[in-house]
C-alpha positions as CSV (number, residue, x, y, z in Angstrom):
1,M,173.5,21.7,143.9
2,K,173.2,18.1,144.8
3,T,169.6,16.6,145.5
4,F,168.7,15.1,148.9
5,V,165.6,13.5,150.3
6,L,164.7,14.4,153.9
7,L,162.6,11.3,155.4
8,T,161.1,12.5,159.0
9,K,159.3,10.7,161.8
10,L,157.5,13.1,164.5
11,S,157.8,12.6,167.8
12,P,154.5,11.1,169.3
13,E,154.0,14.5,171.3
14,I,154.0,16.3,168.3
15,S,152.4,13.6,166.4
16,R,149.3,14.3,168.4
17,Q,149.3,18.2,167.4
18,M,147.6,17.6,164.2
19,K,145.5,20.9,164.5
20,D,148.5,23.0,164.7
21,R,150.7,20.9,162.0
22,A,150.6,23.9,159.2
23,K,151.7,26.1,161.9
24,L,154.4,23.7,163.4
25,G,155.5,23.2,159.4
26,R,155.7,26.8,158.7
27,Q,157.8,27.4,161.9
28,W,160.2,24.8,160.9
29,L,160.6,25.9,157.2
30,D,161.3,29.4,158.4
31,Q,164.3,28.3,160.3
32,V,165.7,26.2,157.6
33,K,165.2,29.0,155.2
34,E,166.9,31.1,158.1
35,K,169.7,29.2,159.2
36,C,170.3,27.3,155.5
37,P,169.2,30.2,152.8
38,E,171.5,27.9,150.2
39,V,168.8,25.1,150.5
40,K,165.7,25.2,147.9
41,F,162.8,22.8,148.4
42,I,161.4,21.0,145.5
43,E,158.5,19.1,146.7
44,H,156.9,18.1,150.3
45,Y,154.9,14.9,150.8
46,A,153.1,13.7,153.6
47,L,153.3,9.9,154.1
48,L,151.4,7.2,155.7
49,G,153.7,4.6,156.9
50,A,157.1,4.2,158.8
51,Y,157.9,8.2,158.2
52,D,155.4,11.2,158.1
53,F,157.0,13.5,155.7
54,L,159.2,13.2,152.5
55,D,160.9,16.4,151.3
56,I,162.8,16.7,148.3
57,Y,165.6,19.4,148.3
58,E,168.9,20.9,146.9
59,A,171.6,21.9,148.7
60,P,175.3,22.5,148.1
61,D,176.9,20.1,150.1
62,E,176.2,17.5,153.0
63,E,176.8,19.8,155.7
64,S,174.0,21.9,154.8
65,A,171.9,18.8,154.4
66,A,172.9,17.7,157.8
67,K,171.8,21.0,159.5
68,V,168.4,20.4,157.6
69,S,168.0,17.3,159.3
70,M,169.1,18.8,162.8
71,I,166.5,21.4,162.4
72,S,164.2,18.9,162.2
73,L,165.0,17.4,165.0
74,L,165.3,20.3,167.1
75,N,161.7,21.2,166.3
76,G,160.2,17.7,167.4
77,A,161.2,15.0,164.9
78,F,161.9,11.7,166.1
79,Q,164.2,10.7,163.6
80,A,165.2,12.7,160.4
81,E,167.2,11.0,157.6
82,S,168.7,13.0,154.7
83,L,170.0,11.0,152.1
84,I,171.8,12.0,148.9
85,A,169.7,11.0,145.6
86,I,171.6,10.6,142.4
87,P,169.2,11.0,139.1
88,Y,168.5,7.9,137.5
89,K,170.1,8.8,134.2
90,R,173.3,9.7,136.1
91,F,173.1,6.2,138.1
92,L,173.1,4.1,135.0
93,E,175.9,6.4,133.6
94,L,178.0,5.2,137.0
95,T,176.9,1.6,136.3
96,A,178.7,1.7,133.0
97,E,181.9,2.8,134.8
98,I,182.3,-0.6,137.0
């Protein structure tokens, strides 16, 4: 399994629905679990900055990660980016190879 980081920025309309945040978040997670049962979430964070949420998850491939981002966009995200994350130790090993 590969590790991915999902950065999500909600649309202004969805951002104003603070009182419904738990329900909307649960609906999103349920859809991801239904459409991408191979994806395993590790951590969920709310952010105060350019993005609203950061999710760390494992997926077998980039196509599964793309589906997670697309489900986010279908659920009111203005922007959703899934980035591959390389463990730091492995990153250092890669630098030694070049």
